[in-house]
C-alpha positions in Angstrom: 171.1 -85.5 66.6 168.8 -87.8 68.6 168.3 -85.4 71.5 167.2 -82.7 69.0 164.8 -85.1 67.4 163.3 -85.9 70.8 162.9 -82.2 71.6 161.2 -81.5 68.3 158.8 -84.5 68.9 157.9 -83.2 72.4 157.3 -79.7 71.1 155.3 -81.1 68.2 153.1 -83.0 70.7 152.7 -79.9 72.9 151.7 -77.8 69.9 149.3 -80.4 68.6 147.6 -81.1 71.9 147.4 -77.5 73.3 148.4 -75.2 70.5 151.4 -74.1 72.6 154.8 -73.1 71.3 158.0 -72.1 73.1 159.2 -68.6 72.7 162.1 -66.6 74.0 161.3 -63.1 75.3 164.2 -60.6 75.4 164.2 -57.4 77.5 165.2 -54.1 75.8 167.7 -53.5 78.7 168.7 -56.6 80.7 170.3 -54.4 83.3 167.2 -52.4 84.1 166.0 -54.3 87.2 162.7 -52.5 87.7 161.7 -52.9 84.0 162.6 -56.6 84.0 160.7 -57.2 87.2 157.6 -55.6 85.6 158.0 -57.7 82.5 158.2 -60.9 84.6 155.1 -59.9 86.5 153.2 -59.2 83.3 154.2 -62.6 81.8 153.1 -64.5 84.9 149.8 -62.6 84.9 149.1 -63.3 81.3 150.4 -66.9 81.0 150.6 -68.3 84.5 153.7 -69.1 86.5 154.0 -72.7 85.2 154.5 -71.4 81.6 157.3 -68.9 82.4 161.0 -69.6 83.1 163.4 -66.8 83.7 167.2 -66.6 83.3 168.2 -64.1 85.9 171.8 -63.6 86.9 172.1 -62.6 90.6 175.8 -62.1 90.1 175.6 -59.7 87.2 172.2 -58.4 88.2 170.8 -58.9 84.8 167.8 -60.7 83.2 168.9 -62.4 80.0 165.6 -63.7 78.8 162.4 -65.6 79.6 161.4 -69.0 78.0 157.6 -69.1 77.8 154.9 -71.4 76.5 152.3 -69.5 74.6 149.7 -69.7 71.9 150.9 -68.3 68.6 148.2 -65.7 68.9 149.5 -64.5 72.2 152.9 -63.5 70.8 151.6 -60.0 69.8 150.3 -59.5 73.3 153.6 -60.4 74.9 155.5 -58.1 72.4 153.4 -55.2 73.6 154.5 -55.5 77.2 156.6 -52.4 78.1 160.3 -53.1 78.0 160.1 -56.2 75.8 162.5 -56.0 72.9 161.8 -59.2 71.0 159.8 -62.4 71.1 161.4 -65.2 69.1 160.3 -68.8 68.6 162.6 -71.3 70.3 163.8 -73.1 67.2 167.1 -74.7 66.3 169.5 -71.9 65.3 172.9 -73.7 65.2 174.6 -76.8 64.0 177.6 -78.6 65.3 180.7 -78.8 63.1 181.5 -82.5 63.4 181.0 -85.4 61.1 181.5 -89.1 61.5 184.3 -91.0 59.7 184.8 -94.7 59.0 188.6 -94.8 59.0 189.1 -97.2 61.9 192.9 -97.7 61.4 193.7 -94.7 63.5 191.6 -96.1 66.4 193.6 -99.3 66.2 196.8 -97.4 66.3 195.8 -95.3 69.2 194.6 -98.3 71.2 197.6 -100.4 70.6 200.7 -98.3 70.8 201.3 -98.5 74.5 200.5 -96.7 77.7 200.7 -93.1 78.6 203.9 -92.9 80.7 207.0 -90.9 81.2 209.9 -92.0 79.0 212.8 -93.3 81.1 215.3 -91.0 79.3 213.2 -87.9 80.1 213.1 -86.2 83.4 210.2 -84.1 84.6 208.5 -81.9 83.6 208.5 -83.4 80.0 206.6 -86.5 79.2 206.4 -88.6 76.0 203.0 -90.1 75.4 203.7 -93.1 73.1 200.1 -94.1 72.7 198.9 -90.7 71.3 197.0 -90.6 68.0 198.7 -89.0 65.1 196.6 -85.8 65.2 197.9 -85.2 68.8 201.5 -86.1 67.9 201.4 -83.2 65.4 200.8 -80.7 68.1 204.4 -81.2 69.5 206.1 -81.7 66.1 208.6 -78.9 65.9 209.1 -76.3 63.1 211.6 -76.9 60.3 211.5 -80.7 60.8 210.4 -83.0 58.0 208.1 -85.8 59.0 209.5 -89.3 58.6 209.3 -90.7 55.1 208.0 -94.0 56.4 205.8 -94.8 59.4 204.0 -92.5 61.8 205.2 -90.0 64.4 206.1 -91.8 67.5 204.7 -89.7 70.4 203.1 -86.6 71.8 205.4 -84.6 74.1 204.2 -82.2 76.6 204.9 -80.5 80.0 203.1 -82.4 82.8 202.8 -79.3 84.9 200.8 -77.4 82.3 197.0 -77.1 82.4 196.7 -77.3 86.2 194.1 -75.0 87.6 192.6 -74.2 84.2 189.0 -74.9 83.1 187.6 -75.7 79.7 183.8 -75.0 79.4 182.3 -77.2 76.7 179.1 -75.9 75.1 177.7 -79.2 73.7 175.6 -82.3 74.3 177.4 -83.5 77.4 180.0 -86.3 77.6 180.1 -90.0 78.0 181.6 -89.8 81.5 182.2 -93.6 81.7 184.6 -93.4 78.8 188.2 -94.0 79.9 189.2 -90.7 78.3 187.3 -89.0 81.2 187.5 -91.6 84.0 191.3 -91.5 83.8 191.6 -87.8 84.0 193.3 -86.4 87.1 190.0 -84.5 87.9 187.0 -86.1 86.2 184.1 -83.6 86.0 182.1 -83.6 89.3 178.3 -83.2 89.3 178.6 -79.5 90.2 180.6 -79.0 87.0 177.6 -80.0 84.9 175.1 -77.2 83.9 171.8 -78.1 82.2 170.0 -76.0 79.7 166.2 -76.3 79.0 166.1 -78.9 76.3 168.4 -81.6 77.7 168.1 -84.3 80.3 169.5 -83.4 83.7 171.9 -86.4 83.6 175.7 -86.7 83.4 175.5 -88.2 80.0 176.1 -87.3 76.3 172.7 -86.9 74.8 174.2 -87.2 71.3 174.4 -90.9 70.4 177.3 -90.2 68.0 179.2 -88.6 70.9 179.8 -85.1 69.5 180.2 -83.6 72.9 182.4 -86.5 74.1 184.7 -86.2 71.1 185.1 -82.4 71.6 185.8 -82.7 75.3 188.3 -85.5 74.8 190.3 -83.5 72.2 190.6 -80.6 74.6 191.5 -82.5 77.8 191.0 -86.3 77.4 193.6 -88.6 79.1 194.8 -90.2 75.9 193.6 -88.0 73.0 193.6 -84.5 74.6 196.0 -81.6 74.4 195.8 -80.3 78.0 195.8 -83.4 80.2 195.4 -81.5 83.5 192.7 -79.0 82.6 189.3 -79.5 84.3 186.2 -79.9 82.2 182.9 -77.9 82.8 180.0 -79.2 80.8 177.4 -76.7 79.5 175.0 -79.4 78.4 172.6 -77.9 75.8 170.9 -78.2 72.5 171.4 -75.9 69.5 168.2 -74.1 70.1 167.8 -70.4 70.6 167.2 -70.6 74.4 169.8 -73.3 75.1 172.6 -71.5 73.3 171.8 -68.2 75.1 171.6 -70.2 78.4 175.0 -71.9 77.9 177.0 -68.7 77.3 175.2 -66.9 80.2 175.6 -69.7 82.6 179.3 -70.2 81.7 179.9 -66.5 82.3 178.1 -66.6 85.7 180.0 -69.8 86.8 183.3 -68.3 86.0 182.6 -65.1 87.9 181.1 -67.0 90.9 184.1 -69.3 91.1 186.8 -66.6 90.5 188.1 -68.4 87.3 188.9 -65.2 85.4 192.2 -65.7 83.5 192.0 -69.4 84.0 189.0 -70.4 81.8 188.5 -71.2 78.1 185.0 -71.5 76.6 184.7 -73.6 73.4 181.6 -73.4 71.2 182.1 -76.0 68.5 179.1 -74.9 66.4 178.0 -72.3 63.9 174.7 -70.6 63.1 172.5 -72.2 60.5 171.9 -68.8 59.0 174.7 -67.1 57.1 176.0 -63.6 57.9 178.4 -61.1 56.6 180.9 -59.3 58.8 178.6 -56.2 58.9 175.2 -58.0 58.9 172.5 -56.9 61.3 172.1 -59.6 63.9 168.8 -61.2 65.1 168.2 -60.5 68.8 169.3 -64.0 69.9 172.7 -63.7 68.2 173.1 -60.2 69.4 172.6 -61.6 72.9 175.4 -64.2 72.3 177.7 -61.5 71.0 177.2 -59.4 74.1 177.8 -62.4 76.4 181.0 -63.2 74.6 182.1 -59.6 75.0 181.4 -60.0 78.7 183.5 -63.1 78.8 186.3 -61.2 77.2 186.0 -58.5 79.9 186.5 -61.3 82.5 189.7 -62.4 80.8 188.1 -65.6 79.4 189.4 -67.1 76.1 186.6 -68.1 73.7 187.1 -70.5 70.8 184.7 -71.4 68.1 184.7 -73.5 64.8 185.2 -72.0 61.4 182.5 -74.2 59.9 182.4 -77.2 57.6 180.8 -75.7 54.5 183.9 -75.0 52.4 182.1 -76.5 49.4 179.9 -73.3 49.4 182.2 -70.8 50.9 185.8 -70.8 51.8 185.2 -67.6 53.8 183.7 -67.3 57.3 180.0 -66.7 56.8 178.4 -67.8 60.1 178.4 -66.6 63.7 180.1 -66.6 66.0 183.1 -67.2 63.6 182.5 -64.1 61.3 182.8 -61.8 64.3 186.5 -62.6 64.6 187.1 -60.5 61.4 186.6 -57.5 63.6 190.1 -56.8 65.0 188.6 -55.5 68.2 186.8 -58.8 68.9 189.5 -61.3 70.0 187.5 -64.5 69.3 189.7 -67.4 68.3 188.4 -69.3 65.2 189.7 -72.8 64.6 190.0 -74.3 61.1 190.8 -77.9 60.4 193.8 -79.4 58.7 194.7 -83.0 57.7 197.4 -85.0 59.5 199.5 -84.0 56.5 199.2 -80.4 57.5 197.0 -79.2 54.6 193.6 -77.5 54.9 190.9 -80.1 55.2 188.6 -80.0 52.1 185.5 -79.2 54.3 187.0 -76.5 56.4 186.1 -72.9 56.0 188.6 -70.1 56.7 191.0 -70.6 53.8 190.0 -67.1 52.4 191.4 -65.5 55.6 193.9 -68.3 56.6 196.2 -65.9 58.4 193.4 -65.0 60.8 192.5 -68.6 61.6 194.1 -70.8 64.2 194.6 -74.1 62.4 194.6 -77.5 64.1 194.1 -81.2 63.2 190.4 -81.8 62.4 190.3 -84.5 59.8 190.3 -88.2 60.9 191.1 -87.3 64.4 190.8 -89.9 67.2 188.6 -89.1 70.2 186.2 -90.5 72.8 183.2 -92.4 71.4 179.6 -91.6 72.3 177.3 -93.4 74.7 176.3 -96.0 72.1 179.8 -97.4 71.9 182.8 -97.6 74.2 186.4 -96.7 73.5 187.6 -94.4 70.7 186.3 -93.2 67.4 187.5 -91.4 64.3 185.8 -88.1 63.5 186.3 -85.2 61.2 185.1 -81.6 61.5 186.1 -78.1 62.6 184.5 -78.8 66.0 187.4 -81.0 66.9 190.0 -78.5 65.6 188.3 -76.0 67.9 188.6 -78.4 70.8 192.3 -78.9 70.3 192.8 -75.2 70.0 190.9 -74.7 73.3 193.0 -77.4 74.9 196.2 -75.6 73.8 194.9 -72.3 75.1 194.3 -73.8 78.5 197.7 -75.4 78.4 199.2 -71.9 77.7 197.2 -70.2 80.4 199.3 -72.2 83.0 202.6 -71.5 81.3 205.7 -69.7 82.8 204.9 -66.5 80.9 201.7 -65.2 82.4 199.3 -63.3 80.2 198.7 -59.7 81.3 195.4 -59.2 83.2 192.8 -57.3 81.2 194.0 -58.5 77.8 194.1 -62.3 78.1 191.8 -63.1 75.1 193.6 -60.9 72.7 197.1 -61.8 73.8 196.2 -65.6 73.7 194.9 -65.2 70.2 198.1 -63.4 69.1 200.3 -66.0 70.9 198.6 -69.0 69.3 198.8 -67.4 65.8 202.5 -66.5 66.4 203.6 -69.9 67.7 201.9 -71.9 64.9 204.1 -73.4 62.2 203.7 -75.5 59.1 203.7 -79.2 59.7 206.6 -79.4 57.3 208.5 -76.8 55.3 206.5 -77.7 52.2 203.0 -77.4 53.6 200.6 -74.7 54.6 198.9 -73.3 56.6 200.6 -72.8 60.0 199.3 -75.3 62.6 199.2 -75.1 66.4 202.3 -76.1 68.3 202.8 -76.5 72.0 206.4 -75.3 72.0 207.9 -78.7 72.8 210.3 -80.5 70.5 208.5 -83.8 70.0 211.0 -84.8 67.4 213.8 -85.3 69.9 215.1 -88.9 69.7 213.5 -89.5 66.3 215.2 -90.1 63.0 213.8 -88.4 59.9 215.0 -88.1 56.3 216.1 -84.5 56.5 216.3 -82.2 59.4 216.5 -78.4 59.4 215.4 -78.2 63.0 216.3 -75.3 65.3 218.6 -76.0 68.3 216.7 -77.9 70.9 217.2 -75.2 73.5 215.2 -72.8 71.3 212.5 -75.4 70.8 211.7 -76.0 74.5 211.1 -72.5 75.5 208.7 -72.5 78.5 210.2 -75.6 80.1 211.6 -74.6 83.5 215.3 -75.4 83.9 215.4 -77.3 80.6 218.8 -78.8 79.5 219.9 -80.8 76.6 222.0 -83.9 77.1 223.0 -86.0 74.1 220.1 -84.7 72.0 217.5 -85.5 74.7 215.7 -82.8 76.5 215.5 -83.1 80.3 213.9 -81.0 83.0 215.3 -80.6 86.4 214.1 -83.1 89.0 211.5 -81.9 91.5 208.8 -80.7 89.2 205.4 -81.9 90.3 204.0 -84.7 88.1 200.2 -84.3 87.8 199.2 -86.1 84.7 
């Protein structure tokens, strides 16, 4: 990652020139206002105000941490300040779960198959997107329906009313906002929907030249390649460093509370820890802080999605955080694993050892927005992008006709996504996410064992079936 390399260079120069290193200071009790105030005063007295940055939440009345510049020899002094729990060097602690791919045929298909428009034989609220990439087409392919023997799926079908007034928080490197995937959105991200952590540039750009953040965001809510067309993006622009990861979760939580987005928001963290953990492992202080923040997000009825990891060559099981926390039945984190466009588990994707607990989505050779170095679309592979599609479907479901009960949204959403998943074909596994729409209507396949169309379009208001085509009653608001 170029931005990470630049950060390391800057920190290296700072250390070489002045002997200074960045450390993150954690309080023993972030809710103890007097104690945290005393810690802050002590840090400023010892180090000087210019070398101390504090993350303090006026909404929750907590102090999450301080980011300080100190000499290595000063660490012991800082650790002795009453009320300080830990002092940790601000190093890279996570890695994104995306890889580049060179299969450009999918890009050609996605760019040339037509425009995103409502089909003339369909009435609102259903829409067929004929220029969707194959990975997106799979999300509306119904259960018990064999894929065509020849050729590709023809479209992605979705409800144009879904996703309105939902928000997807992307913890990543930013987005390439000039890409058509974002410029064509009903509500492109405004400057106040960008939040900047410590190690990134304060600019509305994707600092990752390969476009990891752009790809993730477009698979969640992009105009051509995204699952939930009407969801709004909120960018938690950050690096995979200890301070930035803690900032991103804390700032997302505060923004959701401040803007009253409880029950309307999804946070996606498309990364894993570099260090491996077991389900019962003791957590370093930085990851304990992330765990606590995710629990606070759950308490605010926020859905949180993360990636299972790309290291199946070493372990098919979940062995990183946050993913491994989902093995605790009381922790309703949604972990996304990646499948191929054929519906089988991607060779790199972790999660196969507990496949029934994973929400599976396309993640191999998916089509998404390119990074700042190139326009248009790109083909990528990784569980990051599966997590993005799952986050998009979660936002799509948040606006559905069957509201989730307040106070239990994260757990109910996880159960709902697992229950509604289905194999891509009767002969494949695992079960893969489905948006509940019969995207096979109007297609001809070699063998069909599909359910009646009325059963396949649950959630579509006033849906009727006429000559094998699903139609919605006129008068639904068209947003996308």
